[in-house]
C-alpha positions as CSV (number, residue, x, y, z in Angstrom):
1,M,40.7,-5.0,-15.6
2,L,37.5,-5.6,-13.8
3,D,34.7,-3.0,-13.8
4,H,34.1,-3.2,-10.2
5,L,35.5,-5.6,-7.2
6,I,33.5,-6.1,-4.3
7,K,35.9,-7.6,-1.4
8,G,35.3,-9.8,1.3
9,A,31.4,-10.3,1.0
10,T,29.7,-12.9,2.6
11,V,28.2,-14.8,-0.4
12,V,25.1,-16.0,-0.3
13,D,24.9,-17.5,-4.0
14,G,21.2,-18.5,-4.2
15,T,22.0,-22.3,-4.5
16,G,20.9,-22.8,-1.0
17,G,24.6,-23.8,0.0
18,P,26.5,-22.6,2.8
19,A,27.5,-18.9,2.9
20,Y,31.4,-18.2,2.0
21,V,33.6,-15.1,2.2
22,A,34.9,-14.3,-1.1
23,D,36.1,-11.1,-3.6
24,V,33.4,-11.0,-6.4
25,G,34.0,-9.1,-9.5
26,I,32.1,-7.6,-12.1
27,Q,33.3,-7.4,-15.9
28,G,31.1,-6.6,-18.8
29,G,27.9,-6.8,-16.9
30,R,29.0,-10.6,-15.8
31,I,30.1,-12.1,-12.5
32,T,33.7,-13.3,-12.0
33,F,35.5,-14.7,-9.2
34,P,39.0,-13.0,-9.8
35,P,42.5,-14.1,-8.7
36,P,44.0,-12.5,-5.6
37,G,45.3,-8.9,-6.5
38,A,43.0,-8.3,-9.4
39,A,42.8,-4.9,-10.6
40,A,39.5,-2.8,-10.8
41,R,38.4,0.5,-11.8
42,T,36.3,0.8,-8.6
43,T,36.4,-1.1,-5.5
44,E,34.5,-1.4,-2.2
45,D,35.0,-3.5,1.3
46,A,32.0,-5.4,1.9
47,T,33.3,-7.0,5.1
48,G,30.5,-8.2,7.3
49,L,27.8,-7.7,4.4
50,V,25.9,-10.4,2.6
51,L,26.1,-10.3,-1.1
52,A,23.1,-12.1,-2.7
53,P,21.8,-12.5,-6.2
54,G,19.1,-10.2,-6.9
55,F,15.7,-11.0,-6.2
56,V,13.0,-12.0,-8.6
57,D,9.5,-11.0,-8.2
58,P,7.1,-13.7,-10.1
59,H,4.0,-11.5,-9.7
60,T,3.9,-7.8,-10.6
61,H,1.8,-5.3,-12.6
62,Y,4.4,-2.9,-13.4
63,D,3.0,-2.9,-16.8
64,A,2.3,1.0,-16.7
65,Q,4.4,2.2,-13.7
66,L,7.8,1.5,-15.6
67,F,7.0,4.4,-18.1
68,W,6.9,6.9,-15.6
69,D,9.0,5.0,-12.9
70,P,11.6,3.0,-14.7
71,Y,13.1,2.2,-11.2
72,A,10.2,-0.2,-10.3
73,T,10.0,1.5,-6.9
74,P,10.0,0.4,-4.1
75,S,10.7,-3.2,-5.6
76,M,14.1,-2.3,-6.8
77,N,15.1,-0.5,-3.5
78,H,14.3,-3.8,-1.7
79,G,16.7,-5.7,-3.9
80,V,14.4,-7.0,-6.9
81,T,16.3,-6.9,-9.9
82,T,14.0,-8.9,-12.2
83,V,9.9,-8.4,-12.3
84,A,7.4,-10.5,-13.8
85,G,4.6,-8.5,-15.1
86,G,1.3,-9.0,-17.8
87,N,-0.3,-11.0,-14.9
88,C,-3.7,-11.8,-14.2
89,G,-4.9,-11.3,-17.8
90,F,-4.3,-7.7,-18.0
91,T,-1.9,-6.2,-20.2
92,L,-1.6,-2.8,-22.2
93,A,-1.0,-4.5,-25.4
94,P,-2.0,-5.7,-28.1
95,L,-4.1,-2.6,-28.9
96,H,-6.2,-2.5,-32.1
97,P,-4.8,0.2,-34.4
98,D,-8.3,1.1,-35.8
99,R,-10.0,1.5,-32.3
100,P,-8.4,4.1,-30.4
101,E,-11.2,3.8,-27.8
102,D,-9.8,0.5,-26.8
103,A,-7.0,2.5,-25.1
104,D,-9.5,4.3,-23.0
105,Y,-11.2,1.1,-22.2
106,T,-8.0,-0.6,-21.0
107,R,-7.1,2.4,-18.8
108,R,-10.2,2.4,-17.1
109,M,-10.2,-1.4,-16.7
110,M,-6.9,-1.3,-15.2
111,S,-7.9,1.5,-12.9
112,K,-10.6,-0.4,-11.5
113,V,-9.4,-4.0,-11.4
114,E,-5.7,-3.2,-10.4
115,G,-6.3,0.0,-8.5
116,M,-4.0,2.2,-10.9
117,A,-4.9,6.0,-10.7
118,L,-6.6,7.0,-13.8
119,K,-4.9,10.3,-13.9
120,A,-1.3,8.3,-13.9
121,L,-2.3,5.9,-16.5
122,E,-3.7,8.8,-18.7
123,E,-0.7,11.3,-18.2
124,G,2.0,8.7,-17.6
125,V,2.0,6.6,-20.5
126,D,2.0,7.7,-24.3
127,W,-0.2,4.5,-25.4
128,S,1.6,4.7,-29.0
129,W,1.9,1.2,-29.7
130,S,-0.4,-1.4,-31.3
131,S,1.3,-5.0,-31.2
132,F,2.7,-6.5,-28.1
133,G,6.2,-6.3,-29.6
134,E,5.7,-2.7,-30.0
135,Y,4.7,-2.3,-26.3
136,L,8.1,-4.2,-25.3
137,D,10.0,-2.1,-27.7
138,A,8.6,0.9,-26.1
139,L,10.2,-0.1,-22.6
140,E,13.6,-1.2,-24.1
141,G,16.6,0.8,-23.0
142,R,14.7,2.9,-20.3
143,I,14.2,0.6,-17.4
144,A,16.5,0.3,-14.4
145,V,15.4,-3.6,-13.7
146,N,14.9,-6.4,-15.9
147,A,11.4,-6.8,-16.7
148,G,9.6,-10.2,-18.7
149,F,6.0,-9.7,-19.4
150,M,2.9,-12.3,-20.1
151,V,0.4,-11.2,-22.7
152,G,-2.9,-10.7,-21.1
153,H,-6.1,-12.9,-22.3
154,C,-8.3,-9.5,-21.8
155,A,-6.1,-7.6,-24.6
156,L,-6.1,-10.5,-26.9
157,R,-10.1,-10.9,-26.8
158,R,-10.6,-7.2,-27.0
159,Y,-8.5,-6.8,-29.9
160,V,-10.0,-9.7,-32.0
161,M,-13.7,-9.2,-30.8
162,G,-13.9,-5.6,-29.8
163,A,-16.9,-4.8,-27.5
164,D,-18.3,-8.3,-28.0
165,A,-15.2,-9.5,-25.9
166,V,-17.2,-8.9,-22.8
167,G,-20.3,-11.2,-22.8
168,G,-19.4,-13.1,-26.3
169,R,-17.9,-16.2,-27.4
170,P,-15.5,-16.3,-30.1
171,T,-16.3,-17.8,-33.6
172,E,-13.9,-20.5,-34.8
173,A,-12.4,-17.7,-37.0
174,Q,-11.9,-15.3,-34.2
175,L,-10.4,-17.9,-32.1
176,A,-7.9,-18.7,-34.7
177,E,-7.2,-14.9,-35.0
178,M,-6.6,-14.8,-31.0
179,T,-4.2,-17.8,-31.1
180,A,-2.2,-16.1,-34.0
181,L,-2.2,-13.0,-32.0
182,L,-0.7,-14.9,-29.2
183,K,1.9,-16.6,-31.1
184,E,2.9,-13.2,-32.5
185,A,3.4,-11.9,-29.1
186,M,5.5,-14.8,-27.9
187,E,7.6,-14.4,-31.2
188,A,8.0,-10.9,-30.1
189,G,9.0,-12.0,-26.5
190,A,6.1,-12.6,-24.4
191,W,6.6,-15.0,-21.7
192,G,3.4,-16.8,-22.5
193,L,-0.5,-16.4,-21.5
194,S,-2.2,-14.8,-18.4
195,T,-5.6,-15.0,-17.7
196,T,-8.4,-14.5,-15.2
197,Q,-11.8,-16.1,-14.3
198,S,-12.0,-14.6,-11.1
199,A,-15.2,-13.3,-9.8
200,T,-13.5,-10.2,-8.2
201,H,-12.3,-9.0,-11.7
202,S,-14.8,-6.3,-13.3
203,D,-13.8,-3.8,-15.8
204,G,-14.2,0.2,-15.6
205,D,-18.1,-0.4,-16.5
206,G,-18.4,-2.9,-13.6
207,A,-19.0,-6.0,-16.0
208,P,-16.7,-9.1,-15.6
209,V,-13.6,-8.7,-17.5
210,A,-13.3,-10.3,-21.2
211,S,-11.3,-13.2,-20.1
212,R,-14.2,-14.4,-17.8
213,H,-16.5,-15.2,-20.4
214,A,-14.2,-17.7,-22.2
215,A,-15.0,-21.3,-22.1
216,P,-12.6,-24.3,-21.4
217,D,-12.2,-24.8,-24.9
218,E,-10.8,-21.3,-25.6
219,L,-8.4,-21.7,-22.6
220,I,-7.0,-25.1,-23.8
221,A,-6.6,-23.8,-27.4
222,L,-4.5,-20.9,-26.1
223,A,-2.6,-23.0,-23.7
224,K,-1.8,-25.3,-26.4
225,A,-0.4,-22.4,-28.5
226,V,1.8,-21.4,-25.5
227,G,3.5,-24.8,-25.9
228,E,4.6,-24.1,-29.3
229,H,7.2,-21.5,-28.1
230,E,10.3,-21.6,-26.4
231,G,10.5,-20.3,-22.9
232,T,7.1,-19.6,-22.0
233,Q,4.6,-20.1,-19.1
234,I,0.9,-20.0,-18.3
235,E,-0.4,-17.6,-15.3
236,A,-3.8,-18.0,-14.3
237,I,-6.3,-16.9,-11.8
238,L,-9.5,-18.5,-11.0
239,A,-12.4,-17.9,-8.6
240,G,-11.3,-20.8,-6.3
241,C,-7.7,-19.2,-6.0
242,L,-9.0,-16.7,-3.1
243,D,-10.1,-19.6,-0.9
244,Q,-10.5,-23.5,-2.3
245,F,-10.7,-24.7,-5.8
246,S,-13.8,-26.5,-7.0
247,D,-13.3,-30.1,-9.0
248,A,-14.0,-28.3,-12.1
249,E,-11.5,-25.5,-11.5
250,I,-8.7,-28.1,-10.6
251,D,-9.4,-30.1,-14.0
252,L,-9.2,-26.8,-15.8
253,F,-5.9,-26.0,-14.6
254,V,-4.6,-29.4,-14.8
255,E,-5.7,-29.5,-18.7
256,M,-4.2,-26.2,-19.4
257,S,-0.9,-27.1,-18.2
258,A,-1.0,-30.4,-19.5
259,A,-2.0,-29.2,-23.1
260,A,0.8,-26.7,-23.0
261,G,3.4,-29.0,-21.6
262,R,4.5,-25.7,-19.2
263,P,4.3,-24.7,-15.8
264,L,1.1,-22.7,-14.8
265,N,1.4,-20.5,-11.7
266,W,-1.5,-19.1,-9.7
267,N,-1.8,-16.8,-6.5
268,V,-2.2,-16.4,-4.0
269,L,-2.1,-19.2,-1.5
270,T,-3.3,-17.8,1.4
271,I,-2.2,-20.0,4.5
272,D,-4.1,-19.5,7.9
273,A,-4.3,-22.3,10.7
274,A,-8.0,-21.3,11.3
275,V,-8.9,-23.1,7.9
276,P,-6.5,-26.1,7.9
277,E,-8.3,-27.6,4.9
278,R,-7.3,-24.9,2.7
279,V,-3.6,-25.9,1.9
280,P,-4.1,-29.4,1.3
281,R,-7.2,-28.9,-1.0
282,Q,-5.3,-25.9,-3.1
283,L,-2.3,-28.3,-3.4
284,T,-4.4,-31.0,-4.7
285,A,-4.2,-29.0,-8.2
286,S,-0.4,-29.5,-8.0
287,E,-0.4,-33.1,-7.2
288,R,-2.8,-34.1,-10.1
289,A,-1.1,-31.9,-12.4
290,R,2.0,-34.1,-11.9
291,R,0.3,-37.2,-12.5
292,S,-1.3,-35.8,-15.8
293,G,1.8,-34.4,-17.4
294,G,1.4,-30.9,-16.2
295,R,2.8,-28.6,-13.3
296,I,0.8,-26.2,-11.3
297,V,2.8,-23.8,-8.9
298,A,1.0,-21.8,-6.2
299,L,2.5,-18.4,-5.2
300,T,2.4,-17.5,-1.6
301,M,3.7,-14.6,0.5
302,P,6.1,-14.9,3.1
303,I,4.9,-12.0,5.0
304,L,1.7,-10.6,6.2
305,T,1.0,-7.6,3.7
306,P,-0.9,-4.6,5.4
307,M,-3.8,-3.7,3.3
308,N,-5.9,-0.5,4.1
309,M,-9.6,-0.4,3.7
310,S,-12.4,2.4,3.3
311,L,-16.1,2.6,2.9
312,G,-15.5,5.4,0.8
313,T,-13.5,4.0,-2.2
314,F,-13.2,0.8,-4.0
315,C,-11.5,-1.8,-1.9
316,A,-11.5,-5.4,-0.9
317,L,-14.6,-4.7,1.4
318,N,-16.6,-4.2,-1.9
319,L,-15.7,-7.8,-3.1
320,I,-17.7,-9.4,-0.1
321,P,-21.0,-10.9,-1.7
322,G,-23.8,-8.2,-1.1
323,W,-21.6,-5.4,0.0
324,G,-20.9,-3.7,-3.4
325,E,-24.5,-2.9,-3.8
326,V,-24.3,-0.9,-0.8
327,L,-20.8,0.7,-1.0
328,G,-21.5,1.6,-4.8
329,L,-24.0,4.0,-3.6
330,P,-23.7,7.7,-3.8
331,V,-21.9,8.8,-0.5
332,P,-24.9,10.3,1.3
333,E,-27.2,7.3,0.5
334,R,-24.6,4.8,1.3
335,I,-24.0,6.7,4.7
336,A,-28.0,6.4,5.2
337,R,-28.0,2.7,4.1
338,L,-24.9,1.8,6.5
339,R,-26.8,3.5,9.5
340,D,-29.7,1.3,8.8
341,P,-29.3,-1.7,11.6
342,E,-31.1,-4.3,9.3
343,V,-28.6,-3.3,6.4
344,R,-25.8,-3.8,8.6
345,A,-27.1,-7.1,10.1
346,E,-27.6,-8.2,6.4
347,M,-24.1,-7.1,5.3
348,L,-22.5,-9.0,8.6
349,R,-24.5,-12.0,7.7
350,R,-23.3,-12.3,4.2
351,A,-19.7,-11.4,5.2
352,D,-19.8,-14.3,7.6
353,S,-21.1,-16.9,5.4
354,K,-19.3,-19.4,3.4
355,E,-19.7,-17.6,-0.1
356,A,-17.6,-15.0,1.4
357,G,-14.8,-17.5,1.1
358,V,-11.4,-15.7,2.3
359,F,-13.2,-12.2,2.5
360,R,-14.8,-13.5,5.8
361,R,-11.3,-12.7,7.3
362,L,-12.3,-8.8,6.9
363,A,-15.8,-9.0,9.1
364,D,-14.0,-8.9,12.4
365,F,-14.6,-5.0,12.8
366,G,-13.3,-4.8,16.2
367,R,-10.0,-5.6,15.2
368,Y,-9.8,-2.8,12.8
369,V,-7.4,0.1,13.8
370,I,-8.3,3.6,12.5
371,G,-6.0,5.3,10.4
372,D,-6.2,8.8,9.0
373,T,-9.2,10.8,10.0
374,Y,-10.6,14.1,8.7
375,S,-13.2,15.6,10.9
376,R,-13.1,17.3,14.4
377,E,-15.4,14.4,15.8
378,N,-12.7,12.1,15.0
379,E,-9.8,13.8,16.6
380,G,-7.8,11.4,18.6
381,L,-9.1,8.3,17.1
382,T,-6.1,7.8,14.7
383,G,-4.0,4.3,15.8
384,R,-6.9,3.2,18.0
385,V,-8.6,0.0,17.8
386,V,-12.2,-0.2,17.1
387,E,-13.2,-2.7,19.5
388,D,-12.0,-0.4,22.4
389,I,-13.8,2.6,20.9
390,A,-17.0,0.5,20.7
391,A,-16.8,-0.4,24.3
392,E,-16.5,2.9,25.4
393,R,-19.6,3.9,23.3
394,G,-21.6,1.0,24.1
395,Q,-22.1,0.2,20.3
396,D,-21.2,-2.8,18.6
397,P,-18.0,-2.6,16.6
398,F,-19.3,-2.5,12.8
399,Q,-22.0,0.3,14.1
400,C,-19.0,2.2,15.8
401,L,-16.9,1.8,12.7
402,V,-19.8,3.2,10.4
403,E,-20.3,6.2,12.8
404,I,-16.7,7.1,12.6
405,C,-16.4,7.0,8.7
406,A,-19.8,8.7,8.5
407,N,-18.1,11.8,10.3
408,D,-15.5,11.9,7.7
409,D,-17.9,11.4,4.7
410,L,-16.4,8.1,4.5
411,R,-12.9,9.2,4.0
412,T,-11.5,7.3,7.2
413,V,-8.7,5.0,6.2
414,L,-9.0,1.5,8.0
415,W,-6.3,-1.0,8.8
416,P,-7.5,-4.4,9.5
417,M,-5.4,-6.5,11.9
418,P,-4.7,-9.9,10.3
419,T,-6.2,-12.9,11.9
420,D,-3.4,-15.1,10.6
421,N,-0.7,-14.0,12.7
422,D,-0.6,-16.7,15.3
423,P,2.3,-19.1,15.7
424,A,0.2,-22.1,14.4
425,S,-0.4,-20.1,11.1
426,W,3.3,-19.2,10.9
427,A,4.3,-23.1,11.7
428,L,1.9,-24.0,9.0
429,R,3.5,-21.5,6.3
430,R,7.0,-23.1,7.1
431,E,5.6,-26.5,6.4
432,T,3.9,-25.4,3.2
433,W,7.0,-23.7,2.0
434,D,8.5,-27.4,1.8
435,H,6.2,-28.5,-1.0
436,E,8.1,-28.7,-4.5
437,D,5.1,-26.6,-5.9
438,V,5.2,-23.5,-3.7
439,L,6.9,-20.5,-4.4
440,L,7.1,-17.1,-2.5
441,G,5.4,-14.4,-4.3
442,G,2.1,-12.5,-5.2
443,S,3.4,-8.9,-4.1
444,D,1.1,-7.5,-6.9
445,A,3.6,-4.5,-6.9
446,G,2.6,-1.8,-9.2
447,A,-1.1,-2.4,-8.5
448,H,-3.6,-1.6,-5.7
449,L,-1.1,1.4,-5.1
450,D,-3.1,3.4,-2.4
451,R,-4.4,0.0,-0.7
452,M,-1.4,-2.2,-0.2
453,C,2.3,-2.5,-0.5
454,G,3.4,-5.8,-1.1
455,A,6.9,-5.0,-3.0
456,P,9.0,-5.0,0.2
457,Y,8.4,-8.7,0.9
458,T,11.6,-9.4,0.1
459,T,13.5,-7.5,2.7
460,R,10.9,-8.0,5.6
461,F,11.2,-11.7,5.0
462,L,14.8,-11.7,5.3
463,G,14.8,-9.5,8.5
464,D,12.3,-12.0,9.8
465,C,14.5,-14.9,9.0
466,L,17.7,-13.3,10.6
467,R,16.3,-11.7,13.6
468,G,12.6,-12.7,13.9
469,R,10.7,-15.9,13.7
470,K,13.9,-17.5,12.0
471,L,11.7,-19.9,10.1
472,V,14.3,-20.7,7.5
473,P,18.1,-20.2,7.4
474,L,19.4,-17.2,5.5
475,E,20.6,-19.4,2.5
476,R,17.5,-21.0,1.9
477,A,15.5,-17.6,2.2
478,V,18.0,-16.0,-0.5
479,K,17.3,-19.2,-2.7
480,M,13.4,-18.7,-2.2
481,L,13.7,-15.2,-3.3
482,S,16.1,-15.6,-6.3
483,D,17.0,-18.9,-7.8
484,D,13.6,-20.5,-7.1
485,P,11.7,-17.9,-9.3
486,A,14.5,-17.7,-11.8
487,R,14.3,-21.5,-12.4
488,L,10.5,-21.5,-12.8
489,F,10.7,-18.9,-15.4
490,G,13.8,-20.5,-17.0
491,L,15.8,-17.2,-16.9
492,R,19.0,-17.8,-18.3
493,E,22.1,-17.1,-16.3
494,R,20.0,-15.2,-13.6
495,G,19.0,-16.2,-10.1
496,R,22.7,-16.9,-8.7
497,I,26.1,-15.9,-8.1
498,A,28.2,-18.1,-10.1
499,E,30.8,-17.4,-12.7
500,G,29.5,-16.2,-15.8
501,F,26.0,-15.3,-14.7
502,H,24.5,-11.6,-15.1
503,A,25.6,-9.3,-12.6
504,D,22.1,-8.8,-10.6
505,L,23.3,-8.5,-7.0
506,V,22.0,-6.9,-3.8
507,L,24.4,-6.1,-0.9
508,F,23.0,-5.7,2.5
509,D,23.8,-5.5,6.1
510,P,22.5,-8.7,7.8
511,G,21.9,-6.8,11.2
512,R,19.7,-4.2,9.7
513,I,17.8,-5.9,6.5
514,D,14.1,-5.1,6.8
515,A,11.4,-2.9,5.5
516,G,10.0,0.5,6.9
517,P,6.3,0.9,7.3
518,A,4.2,1.7,4.5
519,T,3.5,5.5,4.0
520,L,1.2,7.3,1.8
521,V,2.9,9.5,-0.7
522,H,1.8,11.5,-3.9
523,D,4.5,10.9,-6.5
524,L,2.4,9.4,-9.3
525,P,1.6,11.4,-12.4
526,G,-1.3,14.0,-11.6
527,D,0.0,13.9,-8.0
528,S,-2.0,10.6,-7.2
529,P,-1.4,8.8,-4.2
530,R,0.5,5.5,-3.6
531,L,1.8,3.4,-0.5
532,D,5.6,3.4,-0.3
533,S,8.0,1.6,2.0
534,R,11.8,2.4,2.6
535,A,14.4,-0.4,2.5
536,V,16.4,-0.6,5.6
537,G,20.0,-2.1,5.5
538,V,20.1,-2.5,1.7
539,V,23.5,-1.0,0.7
540,S,23.6,-1.6,-3.1
541,V,21.7,-3.1,-5.7
542,R,23.3,-3.9,-9.1
543,V,21.4,-4.9,-12.5
544,N,23.6,-6.3,-15.0
545,G,26.5,-5.0,-13.3
546,V,25.5,-1.4,-12.8
547,E,24.6,0.1,-9.7
548,T,21.0,1.3,-9.4
549,V,20.6,1.9,-5.7
550,R,23.0,3.1,-3.1
551,D,21.5,3.3,0.4
552,D,17.8,3.3,-0.7
553,E,18.5,6.0,-3.2
554,V,18.0,5.4,-6.7
555,T,21.4,6.4,-8.7
556,G,19.5,7.4,-12.1
557,A,21.0,4.6,-14.1
558,V,18.7,2.4,-16.5
559,P,20.6,-0.8,-17.2
560,G,17.7,-3.3,-17.0
561,R,16.7,-5.0,-20.1
562,V,13.3,-6.4,-21.6
563,L,13.8,-10.1,-21.1
564,R,12.1,-11.9,-24.0
565,S,11.1,-15.5,-24.2
566,G,13.5,-18.0,-26.0
567,R,16.4,-15.3,-26.0
568,D,16.3,-14.7,-22.5
569,T,14.3,-17.9,-21.1
570,R,14.6,-21.5,-21.7
571,T,11.7,-24.0,-21.8
572,V,10.9,-25.5,-18.4
573,G,9.3,-28.7,-18.7
574,T,6.5,-30.3,-16.6
575,R,8.1,-33.5,-15.9
């Protein structure tokens, strides 16, 4: 007898092949196609609904959140059944057992660089592990989604080098110890190595994070270690990921992937028709890797992820060259500096310079929309465009924005309107998705919690494909969200609806599938805020055959598994 039978569903199986109507059974957590009349303990009629494989999010930061939120919300609500964590060089393990202060350093670093609430990290995680394997064991049996994790370069460096990890270079013996620690983590199930050399990544003290101090020989040595274990990968971030790679960065990526004999993925490929040279330059890394025995995969988002800004708290505006010096001042002094016309002029000059890279997109302050306000002077401004307010007041847009924020002691929430929402940019996205080394992803789900909400990219993309721009057919869209990332990571028997595969499934209404607007909620430990988004049209989500979501409400079941390299992933070659 089947455990569950889904009758009459329109099956979009993840292969990209045509949809078909079928009955799909679940037995022992696996998919089966039963004969007519097969008995089942429970049955549901799925006529008119689409049954797809559970989606795989290739770039998340749920490393901490899963401890207080085993449901990985809102990702699971939007059909995601497998998440890849431990990205960008940042993980909660390993932690040196003789240095309890390392946990505090890690918490402050994650709070700064990944926008996780410090109080949530302190109150929602028990920090009882030392080794990476112990960290994975702490999650086993208590999560609703499947989750696999890279091991972060910053944690490896901190474990071996202590405080010298920031600013120092390892000795030969320390590099050997670091390599051994990486191998130990992979033997315990880590999916491979993640690292960053991005200029935007600083720790809780404001210093460049540990992995930014690594020379190429260190990165190559660690990459070679990755290649010695089954089912592993590399994930890496460089400064050029935000705009355009330098020749040296391309060389480094290619050498790392070739040394490991494993794919290397990076994020995020920003596609904007106003900068037509960016995509071909970024994909040069992939083309050169193919010729050198490696593979470089670019992650790109299929939606425009709304991200709020503020002059009062750390956000992307702080990353514009020269802006951090002003926005890091105490609030009264910051307001005084921002009101200085010469300071504003210099800030705008820096924001519009070549060195600002992709952050130049944030400098069109007339296109900002005012969000939440907190003063009587700003009543009635919520939802209005700065350009219109500035015209009424006879001010330039940046001056107008500063005065509005100053009225709220800089607490005003700002929403920049995207500059790449034009038909030409969407056409360029559609063209770029055809590249063999471009993969959908880069949600950062679990990070930057009060600033952005990328987790709903799956449902919003499907809704756009079905009822919006219709850039790709539904069958291909589902493949891009499920089978493609599953194949990149070598996930065993996941990513498709096929006989004997794990029953990771999402059932949705094609006429309604979508994501609701991002709203601020206070549901983290310590009453800390985050942005959330409701799923629209998702009827059911199943992980390993067990229902975890019904009509956008979690069921409380925790059938997810910690997916470990080798056991749950197979090696994906580069040729």
